[in-house]
C-alpha positions as CSV (number, residue, x, y, z in Angstrom):
1,M,-20.3,7.5,10.7
2,I,-19.1,11.2,10.7
3,I,-17.4,13.0,7.9
4,F,-14.8,15.6,8.1
5,N,-13.6,17.4,5.2
6,N,-11.5,20.0,7.0
7,I,-8.4,19.4,9.6
8,V,-9.6,22.1,12.5
9,G,-13.0,20.5,12.9
10,F,-11.6,17.0,12.5
11,K,-8.8,17.6,15.0
12,N,-11.3,19.1,17.3
13,H,-13.5,15.9,17.3
14,L,-10.5,13.8,18.0
15,R,-9.3,15.8,20.9
16,K,-12.6,15.5,22.6
17,L,-12.7,11.6,22.0
18,K,-9.0,11.4,23.3
19,N,-10.2,13.4,26.5
20,D,-12.2,10.2,27.1
21,N,-9.3,7.9,26.9
22,V,-10.4,6.1,24.0
23,K,-8.2,4.1,21.5
24,I,-8.0,5.3,17.9
25,G,-7.2,3.4,14.9
26,F,-6.2,4.8,11.4
27,V,-6.4,3.4,7.9
28,P,-5.0,5.9,5.1
29,T,-6.4,5.3,1.7
30,M,-6.9,6.6,-1.6
31,G,-10.5,5.6,-2.2
32,A,-12.0,3.1,-4.7
33,L,-12.4,0.9,-1.7
34,H,-12.4,-2.7,-1.9
35,N,-12.3,-6.0,0.2
36,G,-8.4,-5.5,0.9
37,H,-9.1,-2.1,2.3
38,T,-12.4,-3.4,4.3
39,S,-10.0,-6.0,6.0
40,L,-8.0,-3.3,7.2
41,I,-10.7,-1.2,8.4
42,K,-12.5,-4.1,10.2
43,K,-9.2,-5.2,12.1
44,S,-9.0,-1.4,13.2
45,V,-12.8,-1.3,14.1
46,L,-12.3,-4.6,16.1
47,E,-9.1,-3.5,17.9
48,N,-9.8,0.2,18.5
49,D,-12.7,2.2,20.2
50,Y,-13.0,4.5,17.0
51,S,-11.2,4.3,13.8
52,V,-10.4,6.8,11.3
53,V,-10.4,6.2,7.6
54,S,-8.6,8.8,5.2
55,I,-9.5,9.1,1.5
56,F,-7.1,11.4,-0.1
57,I,-5.6,11.0,-3.5
58,N,-2.2,12.3,-3.1
59,P,-0.7,14.1,-6.1
60,T,3.0,14.0,-5.1
61,Q,3.3,10.0,-5.0
62,F,2.3,9.9,-8.9
63,N,5.1,10.0,-11.6
64,N,2.6,10.1,-14.2
65,I,0.0,13.0,-14.1
66,N,-2.4,10.8,-16.3
67,D,-2.2,8.1,-14.1
68,Y,-3.0,10.7,-11.1
69,K,-5.9,12.1,-13.1
70,S,-7.5,8.5,-14.1
71,Y,-7.2,7.3,-10.4
72,P,-10.7,5.5,-9.8
73,I,-13.0,7.6,-7.6
74,N,-16.2,6.5,-6.1
75,I,-16.7,8.3,-3.2
76,S,-20.4,8.0,-2.7
77,R,-20.0,4.1,-2.9
78,D,-17.2,4.5,-0.5
79,I,-19.1,6.3,2.2
80,E,-21.9,3.5,1.7
81,L,-19.2,0.8,2.3
82,L,-18.0,2.6,5.3
83,D,-21.4,3.1,6.7
84,S,-22.1,-0.5,6.6
85,I,-19.0,-1.5,8.5
86,S,-19.4,0.6,11.9
87,E,-20.9,3.5,13.2
88,N,-17.6,4.0,15.1
89,I,-15.9,4.9,11.9
90,I,-14.7,8.7,11.4
91,L,-14.2,9.6,7.5
92,F,-11.5,12.2,7.0
93,K,-11.7,13.5,3.4
94,P,-9.6,16.5,2.6
95,D,-8.9,18.2,-0.5
96,T,-5.5,19.0,-1.8
97,E,-5.7,22.5,-0.6
98,E,-6.4,21.4,3.1
99,I,-3.4,18.8,3.2
100,Y,-0.9,21.1,1.2
101,S,-2.1,24.5,1.6
102,G,-1.1,25.6,-1.9
103,K,2.6,24.0,-1.8
104,V,2.0,20.7,-3.5
105,V,5.4,19.3,-3.2
106,S,7.3,16.7,-1.6
107,D,9.3,16.9,1.5
108,S,12.9,15.4,1.6
109,Y,13.5,12.2,3.7
110,D,16.2,9.7,4.1
111,F,15.3,6.1,4.1
112,G,19.0,4.7,3.6
113,D,18.6,2.6,0.5
114,L,15.0,1.3,1.4
115,D,13.8,3.5,-1.5
116,K,16.7,2.7,-3.9
117,Y,15.3,-0.6,-5.2
118,M,12.3,-2.0,-7.0
119,E,9.6,0.6,-6.8
120,G,11.9,3.3,-5.6
121,K,14.2,2.7,-8.7
122,H,11.4,2.5,-11.2
123,R,9.2,5.3,-9.5
124,K,11.7,8.2,-8.9
125,G,10.4,10.3,-5.9
126,H,7.4,8.0,-5.5
127,F,8.3,7.3,-1.7
128,Q,9.2,10.8,-0.9
129,G,5.5,11.7,-1.9
130,V,4.0,8.7,0.2
131,A,6.2,9.8,3.2
132,T,5.1,13.4,2.8
133,V,1.6,12.9,2.7
134,V,1.8,9.8,5.3
135,N,3.7,12.2,7.8
136,K,1.1,15.0,7.2
137,L,-1.8,12.4,8.2
138,F,0.2,11.2,11.2
139,E,0.5,14.8,12.4
140,I,-3.3,15.4,11.8
141,V,-4.6,12.0,13.0
142,S,-3.3,11.2,16.6
143,A,-3.8,7.5,16.3
144,D,-2.7,4.6,18.5
145,N,-2.4,2.2,15.7
146,V,-2.3,2.4,12.0
147,Y,-2.8,-0.4,9.4
148,F,-1.1,-1.1,6.2
149,G,-1.5,-4.0,3.9
150,E,1.5,-6.0,2.8
151,K,0.9,-5.9,-0.9
152,D,2.7,-2.5,-0.9
153,F,5.3,-4.1,1.3
154,Q,8.1,-1.7,0.3
155,Q,5.9,1.2,1.4
156,L,5.0,-0.5,4.4
157,R,8.8,-0.9,5.5
158,I,9.5,2.7,4.7
159,I,6.4,3.8,6.8
160,E,7.8,1.6,9.7
161,V,11.1,3.5,9.3
162,L,9.2,7.1,9.2
163,V,7.4,6.2,12.4
164,Q,10.6,4.9,14.1
165,K,12.7,8.0,13.1
166,N,10.1,10.6,13.7
167,G,9.4,9.1,17.4
168,Y,5.6,8.8,16.7
169,K,4.0,6.8,19.4
170,L,2.2,4.6,17.0
171,N,1.8,0.8,16.3
172,V,2.1,0.0,12.7
173,I,0.2,-3.1,12.0
174,R,0.9,-5.4,9.2
175,C,-2.1,-6.9,7.2
176,K,-1.8,-9.8,5.0
177,T,-2.7,-9.3,1.4
178,I,-6.1,-9.9,0.4
179,R,-6.8,-12.0,-2.8
180,Q,-9.1,-13.2,-5.3
181,N,-9.8,-16.9,-5.6
182,D,-7.4,-17.0,-8.7
183,G,-4.5,-15.5,-6.6
184,L,-4.7,-11.8,-8.1
185,A,-4.2,-9.4,-5.3
186,L,-6.9,-6.9,-4.6
187,S,-6.1,-3.3,-6.0
188,S,-8.0,-0.3,-6.9
189,R,-6.2,-0.4,-10.2
190,N,-7.8,-3.8,-11.2
191,K,-11.0,-1.8,-11.9
192,K,-8.9,-0.6,-15.0
193,L,-8.6,-4.0,-16.4
194,D,-11.3,-6.1,-18.4
195,I,-11.8,-9.7,-17.6
196,S,-9.4,-11.0,-20.2
197,S,-6.6,-8.7,-18.7
198,Q,-7.7,-9.8,-15.3
199,N,-7.1,-13.4,-16.1
200,I,-3.6,-12.6,-17.6
201,A,-2.5,-10.8,-14.6
202,T,-3.2,-13.7,-12.3
203,N,0.1,-14.9,-13.8
204,L,2.1,-12.6,-11.5
205,F,0.9,-14.4,-8.6
206,K,1.6,-17.8,-10.4
207,A,5.2,-16.4,-10.7
208,L,5.5,-15.4,-7.2
209,S,4.0,-18.8,-6.0
210,F,6.6,-20.8,-8.1
211,A,9.4,-18.7,-6.5
212,K,8.1,-19.8,-3.1
213,K,7.6,-23.1,-3.8
214,N,11.0,-23.8,-5.1
215,F,13.0,-21.3,-3.2
216,D,14.7,-23.7,-0.9
217,T,15.4,-26.4,-4.0
218,L,16.4,-24.2,-6.8
219,D,19.2,-21.5,-7.1
220,L,18.2,-18.0,-7.8
221,E,19.4,-17.9,-11.3
222,V,17.1,-21.1,-12.2
223,I,14.2,-19.0,-10.5
224,Y,14.6,-15.9,-12.5
225,A,15.0,-17.8,-15.5
226,K,11.8,-19.8,-15.0
227,V,9.8,-16.8,-13.9
228,E,11.0,-15.0,-17.2
229,D,10.1,-18.0,-19.2
230,L,6.5,-18.2,-17.8
231,L,5.7,-14.5,-18.1
232,Q,7.1,-14.1,-21.7
233,N,4.0,-16.3,-23.0
234,F,1.9,-13.5,-22.5
235,P,2.5,-10.2,-24.8
236,Q,0.1,-8.1,-22.6
237,I,2.5,-8.5,-19.8
238,S,5.5,-6.1,-19.7
239,I,7.6,-6.7,-16.8
240,D,9.2,-3.8,-14.8
241,Y,10.9,-6.1,-12.5
242,F,10.9,-9.4,-10.7
243,A,13.3,-9.4,-7.6
244,I,14.1,-11.7,-4.3
245,A,15.1,-9.4,-1.8
246,D,15.9,-9.2,2.1
247,E,12.5,-8.5,4.0
248,N,14.2,-6.1,6.2
249,D,16.5,-4.0,4.0
250,L,14.8,-4.8,0.8
251,K,18.0,-5.4,-1.0
252,P,17.7,-7.8,-3.6
253,I,20.2,-10.7,-3.0
254,K,22.4,-12.7,-5.2
255,H,22.8,-15.6,-2.7
256,K,20.8,-17.3,-0.1
257,K,21.6,-17.2,3.6
258,K,20.4,-19.4,6.2
259,N,17.8,-18.0,8.8
260,Q,17.2,-14.8,6.6
261,K,13.5,-13.5,5.8
262,Y,13.4,-13.2,1.9
263,R,10.3,-12.1,-0.2
264,A,9.7,-12.3,-3.9
265,F,8.7,-8.9,-5.5
266,I,7.1,-8.3,-8.9
267,A,5.8,-5.3,-10.9
268,A,4.3,-5.3,-14.4
269,D,2.2,-3.4,-17.0
270,I,-0.7,-5.7,-17.9
271,S,-2.5,-4.1,-21.0
272,G,-1.6,-0.6,-19.9
273,V,-2.3,-0.8,-15.9
274,R,0.6,-1.3,-13.8
275,L,0.4,-3.6,-11.1
276,I,2.6,-4.8,-8.1
277,D,2.6,-7.8,-5.8
278,N,5.0,-9.7,-3.5
279,I,4.9,-13.0,-1.7
280,K,7.2,-14.1,1.5
281,L,9.5,-17.0,1.0
282,Y,9.5,-18.6,4.3
């Protein structure tokens, strides 16, 4: 594995690889790698000649400065993990100055209404920050395929639109959410939870699973009420939102329509740690 901290050296290396007509995969991360990340990386390794993994904790997508400062970091473990996966991984690990050149602000993007609901509503400016850094990384990493997990499905849809609008010749590969045996979606934030809180957090997946199981038979109002009843039994859980939305435009629905693809989305604070999850309902 080769590690680059600066853009110039990294791009020069990629240019040489591209001259040999190789296929490049890309997995952007903020580090603190877990099995969810490694599933994306292994898929990239399988489908490409070389795989770029970036580790960069992006300041512009955090609404809370304390959340940014406390984001879990374990670079030495991340490097060891990547090294164990494949020798054809290229790690790009820039600092904030390298990416933002002293101007740490978000660019402005128009995603229609995709960033108006759910995370966009509860985390103002979050997706502008995400799009800013992803756009910068796409320009630096001349990849053929990029891999994103469906756990951050709203982010995934926004990136798909970003790629389309900017005309990137880049395939966005959707990858399924990786879960623990108890259903809890893997997340770097899980490391902030103690065992008791992790057990309580599994109720988010139980709520989503209830929605999936009963989506075809129960009215939406009943599903919302049942989910609220389930989660209010746990004082450690503070719900930001539970929503059933169209998978394409992400607009929460009031009525079901036939032959439409829907997902249930949830975000909650568990003992001071904010988690999100979603599940497809088809």
